[in-house]
LOLUMMI-422351 format. One record per residue: x, y, z of N, C-alpha, C in turn; residue in three letters; residue number from 0. Coordinates in nm, 3 decimals. Example, Ala and Ser with C-alpha at 12.3 -4.5 7.8 and 13.67 -1.06 7.14 Angstrom:
<sites>
{{1.319; -0.569; 0.780}; {1.230; -0.450; 0.780}; {1.320; -0.330; 0.780}; 'ALA'; 0}
{{1.285; -0.225; 0.708}; {1.367; -0.106; 0.714}; {1.290; 0.003; 0.787}; 'SER'; 1}
</sites>
This chain:
<sites>
{{-7.714; -17.583; 7.850}; {-7.656; -17.547; 7.978}; {-7.760; -17.468; 8.057}; 'VAL'; 0}
{{-7.777; -17.502; 8.180}; {-7.869; -17.434; 8.269}; {-7.789; -17.355; 8.372}; 'THR'; 1}
{{-7.836; -17.236; 8.404}; {-7.773; -17.155; 8.508}; {-7.871; -17.135; 8.622}; 'THR'; 2}
{{-7.827; -17.159; 8.743}; {-7.906; -17.139; 8.863}; {-7.844; -17.024; 8.941}; 'VAL'; 3}
{{-7.925; -16.929; 8.983}; {-7.877; -16.820; 9.068}; {-7.944; -16.837; 9.203}; 'VAL'; 4}
{{-7.863; -16.863; 9.304}; {-7.911; -16.889; 9.439}; {-7.932; -16.758; 9.514}; 'ASP'; 5}
{{-8.048; -16.743; 9.576}; {-8.077; -16.626; 9.657}; {-8.019; -16.642; 9.797}; 'GLY'; 6}
{{-7.999; -16.532; 9.867}; {-7.931; -16.537; 9.995}; {-8.018; -16.579; 10.113}; 'PRO'; 7}
{{-8.150; -16.561; 10.102}; {-8.238; -16.589; 10.215}; {-8.309; -16.721; 10.193}; 'PHE'; 8}
{{-8.364; -16.778; 10.297}; {-8.432; -16.906; 10.287}; {-8.336; -17.024; 10.298}; 'GLY'; 9}
{{-8.215; -16.998; 10.338}; {-8.117; -17.105; 10.358}; {-8.047; -17.079; 10.491}; 'SER'; 10}
{{-7.978; -17.179; 10.538}; {-7.911; -17.167; 10.666}; {-7.764; -17.204; 10.648}; 'ASP'; 11}
{{-7.674; -17.111; 10.664}; {-7.693; -16.971; 10.705}; {-7.727; -16.885; 10.584}; 'PRO'; 12}
{{-7.799; -16.774; 10.607}; {-7.825; -16.683; 10.496}; {-7.695; -16.619; 10.448}; 'PRO'; 13}
{{-7.683; -16.597; 10.320}; {-7.559; -16.543; 10.262}; {-7.555; -16.391; 10.275}; 'ALA'; 14}
{{-7.533; -16.344; 10.397}; {-7.528; -16.200; 10.422}; {-7.388; -16.155; 10.465}; 'THR'; 15}
{{-7.292; -16.241; 10.455}; {-7.153; -16.208; 10.489}; {-7.059; -16.288; 10.401}; 'GLY'; 16}
{{-6.934; -16.248; 10.400}; {-6.834; -16.314; 10.315}; {-6.820; -16.462; 10.349}; 'LYS'; 17}
{{-6.812; -16.493; 10.477}; {-6.796; -16.633; 10.520}; {-6.916; -16.718; 10.477}; 'HIS'; 18}
{{-7.036; -16.665; 10.498}; {-7.157; -16.742; 10.464}; {-7.168; -16.762; 10.312}; 'GLU'; 19}
{{-7.132; -16.660; 10.235}; {-7.135; -16.674; 10.090}; {-7.037; -16.782; 10.045}; 'LEU'; 20}
{{-6.919; -16.785; 10.105}; {-6.821; -16.887; 10.069}; {-6.868; -17.027; 10.107}; 'GLN'; 21}
{{-6.944; -17.041; 10.215}; {-7.002; -17.171; 10.250}; {-7.097; -17.219; 10.141}; 'LEU'; 22}
{{-7.180; -17.131; 10.090}; {-7.273; -17.167; 9.983}; {-7.196; -17.206; 9.857}; 'HIS'; 23}
{{-7.091; -17.134; 9.826}; {-7.013; -17.162; 9.706}; {-6.942; -17.297; 9.717}; 'MET'; 24}
{{-6.887; -17.325; 9.835}; {-6.820; -17.455; 9.854}; {-6.919; -17.570; 9.845}; 'ARG'; 25}
{{-7.039; -17.553; 9.901}; {-7.140; -17.658; 9.894}; {-7.178; -17.688; 9.750}; 'ALA'; 26}
{{-7.192; -17.585; 9.668}; {-7.226; -17.606; 9.527}; {-7.110; -17.672; 9.453}; 'ALA'; 27}
{{-6.988; -17.634; 9.486}; {-6.870; -17.689; 9.417}; {-6.850; -17.837; 9.447}; 'ALA'; 28}
{{-6.893; -17.882; 9.564}; {-6.872; -18.022; 9.601}; {-6.993; -18.110; 9.570}; 'THR'; 29}
{{-7.099; -18.053; 9.515}; {-7.217; -18.133; 9.482}; {-7.207; -18.182; 9.338}; 'SER'; 30}
{{-7.299; -18.267; 9.301}; {-7.299; -18.325; 9.166}; {-7.389; -18.246; 9.072}; 'ALA'; 31}
{{-7.377; -18.115; 9.074}; {-7.458; -18.030; 8.986}; {-7.411; -18.041; 8.842}; 'LEU'; 32}
{{-7.504; -18.037; 8.750}; {-7.466; -18.034; 8.609}; {-7.514; -17.904; 8.546}; 'SER'; 33}
{{-7.500; -17.796; 8.622}; {-7.538; -17.664; 8.573}; {-7.441; -17.560; 8.629}; 'SER'; 34}
{{-7.447; -17.441; 8.575}; {-7.368; -17.330; 8.627}; {-7.444; -17.270; 8.744}; 'HIS'; 35}
{{-7.374; -17.228; 8.846}; {-7.437; -17.173; 8.966}; {-7.376; -17.037; 8.997}; 'VAL'; 36}
{{-7.463; -16.941; 9.024}; {-7.420; -16.810; 9.069}; {-7.489; -16.778; 9.201}; 'GLY'; 37}
{{-7.438; -16.680; 9.271}; {-7.492; -16.649; 9.404}; {-7.517; -16.501; 9.421}; 'PHE'; 38}
{{-7.631; -16.470; 9.481}; {-7.662; -16.334; 9.523}; {-7.632; -16.324; 9.671}; 'LEU'; 39}
{{-7.579; -16.211; 9.712}; {-7.555; -16.187; 9.855}; {-7.672; -16.105; 9.909}; 'ALA'; 40}
{{-7.705; -16.127; 10.035}; {-7.814; -16.054; 10.098}; {-7.770; -15.918; 10.148}; 'GLY'; 41}
{{-7.843; -15.816; 10.109}; {-7.813; -15.680; 10.152}; {-7.912; -15.641; 10.261}; 'LEU'; 42}
{{-7.864; -15.635; 10.384}; {-7.947; -15.597; 10.498}; {-7.922; -15.449; 10.530}; 'THR'; 43}
{{-8.008; -15.388; 10.613}; {-7.987; -15.247; 10.647}; {-7.849; -15.219; 10.707}; 'PRO'; 44}
{{-7.800; -15.306; 10.795}; {-7.668; -15.282; 10.854}; {-7.556; -15.297; 10.751}; 'SER'; 45}
{{-7.569; -15.392; 10.660}; {-7.468; -15.410; 10.556}; {-7.470; -15.294; 10.457}; 'LEU'; 46}
{{-7.588; -15.236; 10.434}; {-7.598; -15.121; 10.342}; {-7.517; -15.002; 10.393}; 'ALA'; 47}
{{-7.494; -14.997; 10.523}; {-7.415; -14.888; 10.582}; {-7.267; -14.926; 10.597}; 'ARG'; 48}
{{-7.230; -15.046; 10.553}; {-7.094; -15.097; 10.571}; {-7.027; -15.114; 10.435}; 'ASP'; 49}
{{-6.962; -15.008; 10.385}; {-6.901; -15.012; 10.253}; {-6.796; -15.122; 10.242}; 'ALA'; 50}
{{-6.715; -15.143; 10.346}; {-6.612; -15.248; 10.341}; {-6.675; -15.386; 10.331}; 'LEU'; 51}
{{-6.785; -15.408; 10.403}; {-6.855; -15.535; 10.396}; {-6.912; -15.561; 10.257}; 'GLY'; 52}
{{-6.966; -15.456; 10.194}; {-7.017; -15.469; 10.057}; {-6.906; -15.505; 9.960}; 'LEU'; 53}
{{-6.792; -15.436; 9.971}; {-6.679; -15.466; 9.883}; {-6.628; -15.608; 9.906}; 'PHE'; 54}
{{-6.627; -15.654; 10.030}; {-6.582; -15.790; 10.060}; {-6.674; -15.893; 9.995}; 'ALA'; 55}
{{-6.805; -15.871; 10.003}; {-6.898; -15.964; 9.939}; {-6.884; -15.962; 9.788}; 'LEU'; 56}
{{-6.873; -15.845; 9.731}; {-6.857; -15.835; 9.585}; {-6.728; -15.902; 9.541}; 'ALA'; 57}
{{-6.622; -15.885; 9.618}; {-6.494; -15.948; 9.585}; {-6.491; -16.098; 9.608}; 'GLY'; 58}
{{-6.588; -16.148; 9.684}; {-6.594; -16.292; 9.712}; {-6.666; -16.370; 9.604}; 'SER'; 59}
{{-6.720; -16.300; 9.505}; {-6.783; -16.371; 9.394}; {-6.933; -16.356; 9.385}; 'GLY'; 60}
{{-6.994; -16.271; 9.465}; {-7.138; -16.248; 9.453}; {-7.169; -16.186; 9.318}; 'ALA'; 61}
{{-7.270; -16.237; 9.249}; {-7.311; -16.181; 9.121}; {-7.384; -16.049; 9.139}; 'LEU'; 62}
{{-7.447; -16.034; 9.252}; {-7.524; -15.913; 9.281}; {-7.576; -15.919; 9.423}; 'GLY'; 63}
{{-7.663; -15.825; 9.456}; {-7.717; -15.817; 9.591}; {-7.868; -15.822; 9.586}; 'PHE'; 64}
{{-7.924; -15.898; 9.678}; {-8.069; -15.906; 9.697}; {-8.099; -15.814; 9.814}; 'TYR'; 65}
{{-8.165; -15.701; 9.786}; {-8.186; -15.600; 9.888}; {-8.322; -15.615; 9.955}; 'ALA'; 66}
{{-8.319; -15.632; 10.086}; {-8.438; -15.630; 10.168}; {-8.409; -15.531; 10.279}; 'VAL'; 67}
{{-8.458; -15.411; 10.265}; {-8.422; -15.305; 10.358}; {-8.525; -15.289; 10.468}; 'LEU'; 68}
{{-8.563; -15.400; 10.527}; {-8.655; -15.402; 10.639}; {-8.577; -15.440; 10.764}; 'SER'; 69}
{{-8.599; -15.368; 10.876}; {-8.524; -15.400; 10.999}; {-8.542; -15.545; 11.045}; 'PRO'; 70}
{{-8.653; -15.609; 11.010}; {-8.674; -15.747; 11.057}; {-8.571; -15.843; 11.000}; 'MET'; 71}
{{-8.506; -15.809; 10.889}; {-8.406; -15.898; 10.832}; {-8.271; -15.886; 10.901}; 'HIS'; 72}
{{-8.252; -15.788; 10.986}; {-8.129; -15.778; 11.064}; {-8.136; -15.857; 11.193}; 'ASP'; 73}
{{-8.256; -15.882; 11.244}; {-8.273; -15.939; 11.378}; {-8.217; -16.080; 11.390}; 'ALA'; 74}
{{-8.230; -16.161; 11.286}; {-8.189; -16.302; 11.295}; {-8.081; -16.335; 11.194}; 'ALA'; 75}
{{-7.982; -16.249; 11.182}; {-7.873; -16.278; 11.090}; {-7.916; -16.275; 10.944}; 'GLY'; 76}
{{-8.007; -16.185; 10.912}; {-8.049; -16.173; 10.773}; {-8.182; -16.236; 10.743}; 'GLY'; 77}
{{-8.245; -16.295; 10.843}; {-8.376; -16.358; 10.821}; {-8.476; -16.302; 10.920}; 'ARG'; 78}
{{-8.604; -16.303; 10.881}; {-8.706; -16.258; 10.976}; {-8.707; -16.347; 11.100}; 'PRO'; 79}
{{-8.735; -16.291; 11.217}; {-8.741; -16.374; 11.338}; {-8.855; -16.475; 11.327}; 'PRO'; 80}
{{-8.834; -16.594; 11.382}; {-8.935; -16.700; 11.376}; {-9.047; -16.675; 11.477}; 'ALA'; 81}
</sites>
């Protein structure tokens, strides 16, 4: 059995909110994967100050948080500006 843990950045949309994390989870559930999949949620500076948002992500099934505490990750919804 192989386990894949998906990171929150480098995908569209980045998994920095409950809705975006659920989109990633649904996409994995409907694909023909033959492995276990887990998801990390993106921890941005604004989310680090939002305790309710953190609890919502943790309750949505995130295995953990990928922390990038640089302001550039807040500018484009969790990704550096292009």
